[in-house]
C-alpha positions as CSV (number, residue, x, y, z in Angstrom):
1,M,0.0,-0.2,-0.2
2,T,1.1,3.6,-1.0
3,H,1.5,6.5,1.5
4,R,-0.9,8.5,-0.3
5,R,-3.7,5.7,-0.6
6,A,-2.9,5.0,3.3
7,V,-3.7,8.3,4.2
8,A,-6.7,8.6,1.8
9,L,-8.1,5.4,3.7
10,M,-7.2,7.1,7.0
11,I,-9.2,10.3,6.2
12,L,-12.2,8.0,4.9
13,C,-12.1,6.4,8.3
14,T,-12.0,9.4,10.5
15,L,-15.1,10.5,7.9
16,L,-16.8,7.5,8.8
17,W,-16.4,7.6,12.7
18,S,-17.7,11.2,12.5
19,I,-21.2,10.3,11.3
20,A,-22.1,8.9,14.9
21,G,-23.7,12.1,16.0
22,V,-25.7,13.0,13.2
23,V,-26.6,9.5,12.7
24,T,-27.7,9.4,16.3
25,R,-30.0,12.5,16.4
26,Q,-32.2,10.7,13.4
27,L,-33.7,8.2,16.1
28,D,-37.3,8.3,16.7
29,A,-37.6,6.1,20.1
30,A,-34.1,4.6,20.5
31,R,-32.4,6.3,23.4
32,S,-29.4,6.2,25.8
33,F,-28.8,2.3,26.5
34,E,-30.9,0.9,23.8
35,V,-28.8,2.6,21.4
36,T,-25.3,1.6,23.1
37,F,-26.6,-2.1,22.8
38,W,-27.9,-2.1,19.3
39,R,-24.6,-0.4,18.1
40,S,-22.2,-2.5,20.0
41,F,-24.6,-5.6,18.8
42,F,-24.2,-5.1,15.2
43,N,-20.3,-4.1,15.6
44,A,-19.5,-7.5,17.2
45,G,-21.6,-9.5,14.8
46,T,-20.0,-7.6,11.6
47,L,-16.3,-8.2,13.9
48,L,-17.0,-11.9,14.4
49,L,-17.7,-12.5,10.2
50,A,-14.5,-10.6,9.6
51,L,-12.2,-11.8,11.9
52,L,-13.6,-15.6,11.4
53,T,-13.0,-14.4,7.9
54,M,-9.1,-13.5,8.6
55,R,-8.5,-16.4,11.4
56,G,-10.8,-18.9,10.9
57,A,-9.9,-21.6,13.8
58,G,-7.5,-19.6,15.2
59,L,-9.3,-16.9,16.8
60,W,-10.6,-19.3,19.2
61,S,-6.9,-20.3,20.2
62,D,-6.0,-16.6,20.0
63,I,-8.5,-15.7,22.5
64,R,-7.6,-18.5,24.7
65,R,-3.8,-17.5,24.8
66,G,-4.5,-13.9,25.6
67,G,-4.2,-14.4,29.1
68,I,-5.1,-11.5,31.7
69,A,-3.6,-8.8,29.3
70,L,-6.2,-9.8,26.5
71,W,-9.1,-9.4,29.4
72,F,-8.0,-6.2,30.3
73,S,-7.9,-5.0,27.1
74,V,-11.5,-6.2,26.4
75,L,-12.5,-4.3,29.3
76,C,-10.9,-0.9,28.0
77,W,-13.0,-1.4,24.8
78,A,-16.2,-2.0,25.8
79,V,-15.5,1.2,28.1
80,M,-14.8,2.9,24.8
81,Y,-17.6,1.7,22.9
82,T,-20.2,2.3,26.0
83,N,-19.2,5.7,27.2
84,F,-19.1,7.0,23.6
85,M,-22.4,6.4,22.7
86,L,-24.1,6.9,26.3
87,A,-22.6,10.6,26.3
88,I,-23.7,11.2,23.0
89,T,-27.2,10.9,24.3
90,L,-26.0,13.3,27.1
91,T,-24.2,16.2,25.5
92,T,-23.2,17.9,22.6
93,V,-21.5,16.3,20.0
94,A,-18.7,18.9,20.0
95,T,-17.9,18.4,23.6
96,V,-18.0,14.5,23.4
97,L,-15.3,14.7,20.3
98,V,-13.0,17.1,21.5
99,M,-13.0,15.0,25.0
100,M,-11.9,11.8,22.7
101,A,-9.2,14.1,20.8
102,I,-7.1,14.3,24.6
103,A,-6.8,10.4,24.1
104,P,-2.7,11.0,22.6
105,L,-1.9,13.1,25.1
106,V,-3.1,10.7,27.8
107,T,-1.6,8.2,26.4
108,A,1.6,9.9,26.6
109,L,1.2,10.4,30.3
110,F,0.3,6.8,31.0
111,A,3.6,5.8,28.8
112,R,5.4,8.1,31.4
113,L,3.9,6.8,34.4
114,F,3.8,3.5,33.7
115,L,6.2,2.3,31.3
116,R,8.8,5.0,32.4
117,H,8.7,7.1,29.2
118,R,11.0,10.4,28.8
119,L,8.4,12.4,27.3
120,P,9.8,15.9,25.1
121,A,9.1,19.6,26.7
122,R,6.8,19.7,23.8
123,T,4.5,17.4,25.2
124,W,4.7,18.2,28.5
125,A,3.5,21.7,27.3
126,A,0.8,20.1,25.3
127,I,-0.9,18.0,27.9
128,G,-1.1,21.1,30.0
129,L,-2.5,23.3,27.5
130,A,-4.9,20.7,26.8
131,G,-5.6,20.4,30.1
132,I,-6.8,23.7,30.6
133,G,-9.3,24.0,27.3
134,I,-10.7,20.9,29.3
135,A,-10.7,22.6,32.3
136,W,-12.6,25.3,30.7
137,M,-15.3,23.3,29.0
138,F,-15.9,21.2,32.4
139,G,-15.9,24.4,34.4
140,R,-18.8,25.8,32.0
141,Q,-20.4,22.2,31.8
142,A,-20.7,22.7,35.4
143,M,-22.2,25.9,35.6
144,A,-24.5,24.9,33.3
145,G,-25.3,21.8,35.2
146,G,-27.9,18.8,34.2
147,A,-26.9,16.4,31.7
148,S,-24.7,18.1,30.1
149,M,-22.4,17.6,32.6
150,T,-22.7,14.3,33.3
151,G,-22.2,13.6,29.5
152,A,-19.0,15.2,30.0
153,L,-18.0,13.3,32.4
154,V,-18.7,10.0,30.5
155,A,-17.0,10.8,27.8
156,L,-13.8,10.8,29.9
157,G,-13.9,7.8,30.3
158,V,-13.3,7.2,26.4
159,P,-9.9,8.4,26.3
160,L,-9.4,7.0,29.6
161,A,-9.7,3.8,28.8
162,A,-8.2,4.3,25.0
163,A,-4.9,5.6,26.4
164,A,-5.0,2.5,29.0
165,N,-5.4,0.3,26.0
166,W,-2.8,1.7,23.8
167,T,-0.3,1.7,27.0
168,L,-0.9,-2.5,27.6
169,L,-0.5,-2.9,23.8
170,Q,3.0,-1.1,24.1
171,H,4.2,-2.5,26.9
172,L,3.3,-6.0,25.4
173,H,5.5,-4.9,22.0
174,Q,8.4,-3.8,23.8
175,R,8.3,-6.6,26.0
176,H,8.5,-9.3,23.1
177,A,10.9,-7.1,21.1
178,A,13.4,-7.1,24.4
179,D,13.1,-11.1,24.6
180,P,11.6,-12.9,21.7
181,R,11.0,-15.8,23.6
182,I,8.3,-14.1,25.2
183,E,4.9,-14.7,23.4
184,E,3.4,-11.3,22.3
185,P,-0.5,-12.3,22.2
186,Q,-2.9,-11.5,19.5
187,M,-4.9,-8.9,20.4
188,L,-7.5,-8.3,18.1
189,P,-10.0,-10.4,19.6
190,A,-10.1,-7.7,22.1
191,V,-12.2,-5.6,19.7
192,L,-14.9,-7.9,19.3
193,L,-15.0,-9.1,22.8
194,G,-15.3,-5.7,24.1
195,A,-18.2,-5.6,21.8
196,L,-20.0,-8.4,23.0
197,L,-18.9,-7.3,26.7
198,S,-20.7,-3.6,26.1
199,A,-23.7,-5.2,24.1
200,A,-24.1,-7.6,27.3
201,I,-24.0,-4.9,29.8
202,T,-26.3,-2.7,28.3
203,L,-28.6,-5.2,27.5
204,P,-30.4,-5.4,30.7
205,L,-30.6,-1.3,30.7
206,A,-31.7,-1.3,27.5
207,L,-35.2,-3.3,28.0
208,P,-37.9,-2.4,27.1
209,F,-36.8,-2.1,23.8
210,S,-38.4,1.2,22.0
211,A,-36.2,1.2,18.5
212,T,-38.7,1.3,15.5
213,P,-37.4,-0.2,12.3
214,H,-36.5,3.1,11.4
215,D,-33.9,3.7,14.5
216,L,-32.8,-0.2,14.1
217,G,-31.6,0.9,10.4
218,W,-29.8,3.4,11.7
219,L,-28.3,2.0,14.4
220,A,-27.3,-1.3,12.1
221,L,-25.4,1.5,10.0
222,L,-23.4,2.9,13.3
223,G,-22.6,-0.7,14.3
224,V,-21.1,-1.9,10.8
225,V,-20.4,1.4,8.8
226,Q,-19.4,3.9,11.7
227,L,-17.5,1.5,13.8
228,A,-16.4,-1.7,12.5
229,I,-15.3,-1.1,9.0
230,P,-13.1,1.8,10.0
231,C,-11.6,-0.1,13.1
232,L,-10.4,-2.9,10.8
233,I,-9.2,-0.6,8.1
234,V,-6.9,1.4,10.6
235,V,-5.3,-2.0,12.1
236,R,-4.1,-2.2,8.4
237,L,-2.9,1.6,8.3
238,A,-1.2,1.0,11.6
239,K,1.7,-1.3,9.6
240,V,2.0,1.7,7.3
241,L,1.4,4.8,8.9
242,P,3.7,6.2,12.0
243,A,1.8,6.8,15.3
244,P,1.9,10.7,15.3
245,E,0.4,10.8,11.6
246,I,-2.1,8.4,12.5
247,S,-3.1,10.8,15.3
248,L,-3.0,14.0,13.4
249,L,-5.2,12.8,10.4
250,G,-7.7,11.2,13.1
251,L,-8.0,14.9,14.7
252,L,-10.2,15.3,11.4
253,E,-13.2,13.6,13.3
254,V,-14.0,16.2,15.2
255,I,-14.1,18.9,12.4
256,F,-16.1,16.4,10.2
257,G,-18.0,15.4,13.2
258,V,-19.1,19.0,14.4
259,L,-19.8,19.8,11.0
260,L,-21.7,16.9,10.4
261,V,-24.1,17.3,13.1
262,W,-24.6,21.1,12.6
263,A,-25.6,20.9,8.9
264,G,-27.8,17.3,9.3
265,A,-29.2,17.8,12.5
266,G,-29.0,21.7,13.6
267,E,-27.0,21.1,16.6
268,V,-24.8,24.2,17.1
269,P,-21.9,23.9,19.0
270,G,-21.5,25.7,22.7
271,T,-19.2,28.5,23.4
272,E,-17.6,26.0,25.6
273,A,-16.7,23.5,23.0
274,L,-15.8,25.7,20.7
275,T,-13.1,28.0,22.9
276,G,-12.1,24.8,24.8
277,G,-12.1,22.3,21.4
278,A,-10.0,25.2,19.7
279,L,-7.1,25.3,22.3
280,V,-7.4,21.5,22.8
281,L,-7.1,20.8,19.1
282,A,-4.4,23.8,17.9
283,V,-2.2,22.1,20.9
284,L,-2.9,18.2,19.1
285,V,-2.2,19.4,15.8
286,F,1.3,21.4,16.6
287,N,2.2,18.5,18.8
288,E,1.9,15.9,16.1
289,W,2.6,17.8,13.8
290,L,6.5,18.2,15.4
291,A,6.5,14.4,16.3
292,L,6.0,13.9,12.6
293,R,8.7,16.4,11.5
294,E,11.1,14.5,14.2
295,R,10.3,11.2,12.8
296,T,10.6,11.7,8.9
297,P,13.5,11.9,7.5
298,A,15.0,14.7,5.5
């Protein structure tokens, strides 16, 4: 795969991810936990078919050999799947997407705390400035009160779980690289098991179902097109694009998502999301751009 094609596919992935907000706003009756359940259900079904095609019977042996690391990753994926959709039903799409965008910085901080990685000064500065932007958003949400603040707190679970997951994967890879005799577990099944766990957790809370056939069509679109397909593509792109470039291109989801829900559902982002989000995005773009320059040969 050429670099240009990989970049184009990554942009396509961010566009697919970004439809979650505008699609959710088209639902008639399904709300909160029911939305999360159906999205995870359709996502799990798609991933099961895809992974069985890719791995065959090896999928079950991958799960058996995964150990505690696999199940920790499963928990992280379940939190990401569940909290994202719950947050979108509780607060604005802009707030949720900005909260998710800080995942690279939280991952860097976790790598420093748990893996003893040294962070460059620019990353410490980025963490501080992004923290100011998030604090501004939380302060404004707290003043507004109600479900908006709850939604922002729920959304915070997504970057925390993502950072924990990526830090674990990095630790496993480094441990194997240091000693090839230590087997590196196959972690792709965690994406599937996380969807199944998310569906299982939210099912009792989703009953009785109120989704209409119209809703189920939109929710199937979320599970298959918005989530399963781009996740599978990104797994492939991770072998072609460097991590800073993936992080930088991934920020397009925030822009696409806000514009789509603004144009398609008339949801105008609040002042706190625009101001705090602008600071967070500017810091992230500058930090990832510098990281990309450092890793790209002249």
